[in-house]
C-alpha positions in Angstrom: 125.6 123.4 107.1 126.8 125.7 105.2 130.8 125.8 103.5 132.6 128.2 100.9 136.5 127.3 100.1 139.0 129.9 100.8 138.2 133.4 99.4 141.8 133.8 98.5 141.6 130.7 96.7 141.8 130.7 92.9 140.3 128.4 89.8 136.8 128.2 89.0 135.9 126.8 92.7 138.1 129.6 94.4 138.5 133.6 95.3 134.6 132.8 97.4 132.4 132.0 94.1 131.3 128.7 95.7 129.1 127.6 98.8 128.1 124.2 99.9 125.2 123.3 101.9 123.3 120.9 103.6 120.9 120.3 106.5 119.2 117.4 107.9 115.9 117.6 109.7 113.2 115.4 112.1 109.5 116.8 111.6 106.6 115.4 113.4 102.7 116.2 112.1 99.8 115.2 114.5 98.3 113.6 111.4 94.9 113.5 111.8 93.2 116.2 114.6 90.0 114.3 114.9 91.8 111.2 115.6 92.1 112.1 119.3 88.1 112.9 119.4 86.8 110.5 117.1 87.4 107.4 119.9 85.1 109.2 122.0 82.3 109.5 119.7 82.2 106.1 117.9 80.9 105.1 121.7 77.6 107.4 121.1 74.4 105.5 120.4 72.1 107.3 118.4 68.6 105.7 118.0 65.4 107.1 116.1 61.9 105.8 117.1 58.7 106.3 114.9 56.3 104.8 118.0 57.9 104.3 121.8 59.0 100.5 121.7 60.0 100.6 125.9 57.3 102.7 127.3 53.8 102.2 125.2 52.0 104.4 126.5 54.7 107.0 126.6 55.4 109.6 124.2 58.0 108.6 120.7 61.0 109.3 123.0 60.9 109.5 126.6 63.3 110.9 129.1 64.5 109.6 131.6 64.7 106.1 130.0 64.4 102.8 132.1 67.5 101.4 131.9 66.2 97.3 132.5 63.7 97.6 129.8 66.7 99.4 127.2 68.8 97.1 127.7 66.7 94.0 127.3 65.1 95.8 123.6 68.7 96.2 122.7 69.3 92.6 123.5 66.4 90.9 120.9 67.5 90.1 118.0 64.6 91.0 116.9 65.1 94.8 117.0 69.1 95.0 116.4 68.3 97.0 112.9 66.7 99.5 114.7 70.3 100.5 116.3 72.2 103.5 114.1 75.7 103.3 114.9 78.7 105.7 114.1 81.6 103.1 114.9 85.2 103.1 114.3 88.2 101.3 114.5 91.9 101.8 115.8 94.7 99.5 115.4 96.1 99.3 118.8 99.2 99.9 117.0 97.9 102.9 115.9 100.5 105.7 116.3 100.5 109.5 116.4 102.4 111.6 115.5 103.3 111.3 111.9 107.2 111.9 111.5 108.9 113.3 108.7 112.6 112.7 108.0 114.0 115.7 105.4 117.9 115.9 103.7 119.4 118.1 101.9 122.8 119.1 100.0 123.0 121.3 97.2 126.1 123.2 95.0 126.3 127.1 94.4 128.4 128.6 92.3 129.0 132.4 90.9 129.5 131.4 87.1 130.3 135.4 85.8 128.8 139.0 87.8 125.9 138.6 88.9 124.9 134.9 87.8 124.9 132.1 90.1 124.2 128.4 89.3 122.2 126.8 92.6 122.4 122.2 92.7 120.4 120.8 94.8 119.3 117.2 96.0 116.0 117.5 98.5 114.7 114.1 99.7 112.0 113.1 102.7 110.9 109.9 103.9 107.9 109.4 105.6 107.4 107.2 107.9 104.5 106.0 110.2 101.7 107.8 108.2 98.3 107.6 108.6 96.3 105.0 107.2 92.4 104.2 106.5 91.0 100.7 106.2 87.9 99.1 106.9 86.5 96.8 109.6 83.2 94.4 109.3 84.0 93.1 106.6 82.0 90.5 104.1 83.1 87.3 105.3 84.6 85.4 102.2 82.8 83.1 100.1 78.9 81.9 99.8 77.2 79.3 99.7 72.9 78.2 98.9 70.6 76.7 102.0 66.5 75.7 102.0 64.3 78.3 103.1 63.2 75.0 105.3 66.6 75.5 106.7 66.5 76.6 110.6 69.5 78.7 110.4 71.8 80.6 108.1 75.2 78.9 108.2 77.8 79.9 109.7 81.4 81.5 107.6 79.8 82.7 104.6 79.3 86.3 103.4 77.0 85.5 100.7 74.1 83.1 102.1 71.7 82.3 99.1 68.1 81.0 100.5 66.1 79.1 97.7 63.0 77.7 97.5 61.8 74.2 96.4 62.1 74.8 93.1 65.7 75.6 93.6 65.7 79.2 92.9 67.1 81.8 94.2 64.2 84.4 96.6 66.4 85.3 99.0 69.6 87.0 98.8 71.4 87.3 102.6 74.8 89.5 103.2 77.2 87.9 106.2 79.7 90.9 107.5 82.3 90.0 110.6 79.7 91.4 113.2 76.7 90.4 111.7 73.8 88.9 113.9 72.4 85.6 112.6 68.3 85.3 113.3 67.0 82.1 111.7 67.4 82.8 107.9 68.0 86.5 108.3 71.3 88.1 108.5 70.9 91.3 110.9 73.4 94.2 110.9 73.9 96.6 113.3 76.7 98.0 112.1 77.3 99.1 108.5 81.2 98.9 107.4 83.5 100.3 110.6 85.9 102.6 109.5 89.5 101.3 110.5 92.4 103.9 111.4 96.1 102.9 112.1 99.7 104.5 111.1 102.4 103.0 109.6 101.9 103.6 106.2 105.6 105.6 104.6 106.7 107.6 101.0 109.4 109.2 99.8 110.2 112.2 98.2 113.8 112.7 95.4 114.0 115.3 94.1 117.2 117.1 91.7 115.9 121.3 92.0 118.0 123.6 89.8 117.8 127.3 90.3 119.7 129.8 87.5 119.7 133.6 89.2 120.8 137.2 87.8 121.3 140.0 90.2 120.1 143.2 88.4 123.0 144.4 86.3 122.7 146.4 83.4 119.0 146.8 83.4 118.4 143.0 83.8 117.1 140.4 86.3 116.3 136.7 85.9 115.9 133.7 87.4 115.0 130.0 86.3 113.7 126.8 88.4 113.5 123.6 87.6 113.0 120.7 89.3 113.0 116.9 88.5 111.3 115.2 91.4 109.0 111.7 92.3 106.9 111.7 95.1 106.0 108.0 95.8 104.7 105.5 98.7 101.8 103.5 100.2 100.0 106.4 101.2 100.5 110.3 101.5 99.1 110.4 105.7 96.5 112.5 106.3 97.0 115.0 103.8 95.0 112.7 101.4 93.3 110.5 104.2 91.7 107.9 101.5 90.9 104.1 101.8 92.9 101.2 101.4 91.4 100.2 98.0 92.4 96.3 99.2 91.0 96.3 102.8 94.5 95.1 104.9 96.4 95.3 102.2 98.0 99.1 102.0 100.8 97.4 99.9 98.7 97.3 97.4 97.9 101.0 97.3 101.7 101.8 96.6 101.8 103.9 93.6 102.3 107.3 93.1 101.2 110.6 95.7 98.6 113.1 94.6 100.8 115.7 94.4 103.9 114.0 92.4 104.8 116.3 89.3 107.9 115.1 87.4 109.0 118.3 85.7 108.4 121.4 87.3 109.9 124.4 85.3 109.3 128.1 85.9 111.1 131.6 84.1 111.1 135.3 85.1 112.5 138.1 83.5 112.8 141.6 84.1 114.3 144.3 81.7 114.3 148.1 82.1 114.8 149.5 78.6 117.6 151.5 78.5 115.9 155.0 77.1 115.4 158.8 79.2 117.4 160.7 81.4 120.8 158.9 83.2 120.9 155.7 80.3 123.2 155.5 77.6 120.0 157.1 75.3 118.8 160.5 75.9 115.9 162.1 73.7 114.9 165.5 75.3 112.2 166.2 77.4 109.7 165.2 75.4 111.4 162.1 74.0 112.6 160.9 77.9 109.0 161.6 79.3 107.3 159.0 76.5 110.2 156.6 76.0 112.0 156.3 79.5 110.9 154.5 82.5 110.0 151.5 80.1 109.8 147.6 82.0 108.9 144.9 79.9 108.7 141.4 81.7 107.6 138.0 81.6 106.9 134.8 83.7 106.6 131.1 82.0 105.0 128.6 83.9 105.8 124.6 82.7 105.2 121.4 84.4 103.9 117.7 83.4 100.6 116.2 84.5 99.3 115.3 88.0 98.3 111.9 88.6 95.4 110.4 87.8 93.3 107.6 90.0 90.7 105.9 88.1 88.5 104.5 90.0 85.4 101.8 89.3 82.2 101.8 91.2 81.3 98.1 92.0 78.5 96.6 94.4 79.1 94.3 97.0 77.2 91.7 96.2 76.2 90.4 92.4 74.3 87.3 91.0 76.6 85.0 88.4 75.1 82.0 86.2 76.2 79.0 88.1 74.6 76.7 85.6 75.8 75.9 82.4 73.3 78.1 81.1 70.6 80.5 82.2 67.8 82.2 80.8 67.7 85.4 79.1 66.2 88.3 76.9 68.4 90.1 75.4 67.1 93.1 73.1 63.5 91.3 73.2 65.3 88.1 72.0 64.8 85.2 74.2 68.2 83.5 74.6 70.8 81.7 77.3 73.9 83.2 78.6 76.9 81.4 79.4 78.2 80.0 83.1 79.8 82.9 84.6 77.7 85.7 82.9 77.3 88.7 86.0 74.6 90.7 86.8 73.2 93.4 88.9 71.9 92.1 92.6 68.3 93.0 91.9 66.5 95.3 94.2 64.0 92.9 95.1 64.5 89.2 95.5 61.4 87.1 96.9 59.5 83.9 96.4 56.9 85.9 94.0 60.1 87.6 92.3 63.0 85.1 92.4 66.1 85.1 90.4 65.8 83.5 87.2 66.7 80.1 87.6 70.5 79.1 88.0 71.9 82.7 88.9 73.0 83.0 92.4 74.2 85.4 94.4 78.1 85.5 95.2 80.4 88.3 96.4 81.8 90.7 94.2 84.5 93.0 95.9 86.2 90.8 98.5 85.7 92.2 102.2 83.3 95.0 100.7 83.8 98.9 101.0 81.3 100.1 98.6 80.6 102.9 101.2 84.3 104.3 100.3 84.1 103.5 96.4 87.9 103.6 96.0 88.6 100.2 93.8 89.7 100.7 90.9 89.9 98.4 87.7 91.3 95.8 85.6 93.8 97.0 82.8 92.7 95.8 79.3 95.7 94.9 77.7 97.3 96.0 74.2 95.0 99.3 74.6 95.9 102.8 74.6 94.9 104.2 78.1 95.1 107.2 76.5 93.0 109.1 73.4 94.8 112.7 74.1 92.7 114.4 72.0 91.1 117.7 72.3 88.1 116.6 74.2 89.1 113.4 75.8 92.0 112.4 77.6 91.5 109.3 78.9 90.1 106.1 76.7 87.5 104.3 78.7 87.9 101.3 76.3 91.6 100.4 78.5 89.3 99.7 81.8 87.2 96.4 82.9 85.4 95.2 85.6 86.8 92.9 87.5 86.0 89.5 88.1 84.1 88.5 91.1 86.3 87.9 93.8 88.7 89.9 92.7 90.1 93.2 92.6 91.7 95.5 89.7 95.3 95.1 88.8 95.6 99.0 87.6 98.1 100.9 89.9 97.4 103.5 92.2 97.3 106.5 90.8 98.8 105.5 87.2 97.6 107.9 85.0 98.8 111.3 84.6 96.5 114.3 83.6 97.3 117.0 80.9 100.3 119.0 81.1 100.5 122.6 82.2 102.2 125.9 80.5 100.9 129.6 80.2 103.2 132.8 79.3 102.8 135.8 81.1 103.5 139.4 79.7 103.8 142.4 82.1 104.8 145.9 80.7 105.6 149.0 83.2 105.7 152.5 83.0 107.1 154.9 85.8 106.1 158.7 85.2 108.7 160.5 87.7 107.2 163.5 89.9 110.0 164.0 92.4 113.3 162.2 93.0 111.4 159.8 95.6 107.9 160.2 94.2 106.4 158.8 90.6 103.6 157.6 89.1 103.8 154.0 88.1 101.2 152.4 85.6 100.8 148.7 85.3 99.6 146.4 82.4 99.6 142.3 82.9 98.4 140.3 80.2 98.1 136.7 81.4 98.0 133.8 78.8 98.6 135.6 76.3 99.0 133.1 73.7 95.4 132.1 75.2 96.5 128.6 75.9 94.0 125.8 77.6 95.1 123.9 80.8 92.8 121.5 81.4 92.1 120.5 85.3 91.9 116.6 85.8 88.8 114.6 84.3 86.7 112.9 85.8 87.9 108.9 85.9 85.4 106.9 87.8 83.3 104.2 85.7 80.4 103.8 86.3 78.9 100.2 87.1 77.9 99.1 83.8 76.8 95.4 85.0 73.5 94.4 83.3 70.3 94.0 84.9 68.0 91.3 84.7 64.7 90.4 86.2 63.0 86.9 87.5 62.2 86.6 83.8 65.9 86.8 82.3 65.2 90.4 81.1 69.0 92.0 80.9 68.8 95.5 80.4 70.5 98.0 78.1 74.1 97.4 78.8 75.3 93.7 78.4 79.4 94.4 79.8 80.8 91.5 81.5 84.3 91.6 83.2 87.4 91.9 80.8 85.3 93.7 78.9 86.3 97.5 77.7 83.9 100.3 78.5 82.2 102.5 76.1 82.0 106.2 76.6 78.4 105.7 77.4 78.8 102.6 79.5 81.7 104.2 81.4 79.7 107.8 82.3 78.8 110.6 80.1 81.8 112.6 81.8 84.5 110.3 82.0 88.1 111.1 80.5 86.6 114.7 79.1 88.3 117.6 79.2 85.6 119.8 80.8 86.6 122.5 82.7 90.3 124.6 82.7 92.4 124.8 86.1 91.0 127.7 87.5 88.5 130.6 86.5 90.2 133.7 88.6 92.9 135.9 87.5 96.2 135.1 87.5 97.8 131.1 87.0 95.8 129.6 85.3 93.7 131.5 83.8 92.4 132.4 80.0 93.7 135.3 78.6 93.0 138.6 81.2 94.3 142.0 80.7 94.4 143.5 83.9 95.7 147.1 84.4 96.8 148.9 87.2 97.6 152.6 88.3 99.8 153.7 91.7 101.8 156.3 93.1 105.1 155.5 94.8 106.8 157.7 97.2 
């Protein structure tokens, strides 16, 4: 819709110098195209055998399979872990397509001859957007059972199997779809990729444009945008997995493409020298000084959102006694109740957990395969370092307690700002009235400003390691304590590369020459 006051009117808004525009639209998208075929793929069962369990005298893989023998084999719990499924789960309320409502209103006003100001509000509302989580979650809670028991107790995500001395000789992880066989938890499925819809986001922006048409050899164009993109998902563009399973509201925050301030300015000026201008210098002078154009482009924006993540194992061990034995830096000592360490890779009767330690659920529901968990924020510590080498301060982040999620919001931090100034010189050599030779010099990032890309922002799993003798590894980091740089990872928060390494936007200073024949 476009409307302009009467061109016969007078005053600031009269004389045909004002235009009002408005618009509204509803747009549909397919979401993730692969969603239309994955339900078929998820029904596929793949199995790999080192020998032929169904045909003892046959080759490693024999076709056609005896269906009765195959069913009997796969229904045997002892063989369940040989199955390699690629399952995906879909909500019965999954809706396709995604839907976006877009609307805009603008006022365009001619200020004076050749110069126009435009102010616009642009907004959108995304609905029915793509969401992703996990199914086959680890059950909540943990317990212990003696190795003389006949079966694992039901309803617990972690079960510690203990010997006669109370030491843990096995840690069983039980998921929603686990098969319990005696004191073993068989897991034919890993985490199941769970997809649904119902996400939402919003975009609101003030857009300002000031433009000057070519007048007296000068052309100007400038734009400024103040905007905000916020929601619990950006739809299939991000396709992120929820940081908290089944709680998509925990992901409500800034979208990856949220940029608060954006400014662009360009100008091109034809120097008033040469034939046909107010300043002529003869044939030689006009040839040297005429036909020159000079222009500049300024690009600037505020930083992009940064998501700080942390590598958290699904299960850890924790001191459940008043104190537990430990050897730290060669000194035999004890650690207090609640001390957390990584789950050892080997636990058995010959290598049990240290006395007092038990396995516990670390990340409720699990989710290690997606690695999208977020840390806790340490109160009172500035998350920014803002020096010439490091942007993010690892000491501002801590490991959440076992059984808890981090309290840092999605995309809560901002990356470095961007700014660049380009310059262009253009000289035209006339050959005929309709033909000229153009020599062009372009200088990108003339001030050689370093525009850095987003740094690495994934914190290491820095929990200490521990052996059956109670020996603690090189780190003693505990939940609630801020990371050091070495614990966080050598590249965490460091500004290590620029936005781009090609000619153009984001480059270091580069000069480009071009020669062109126009006819």
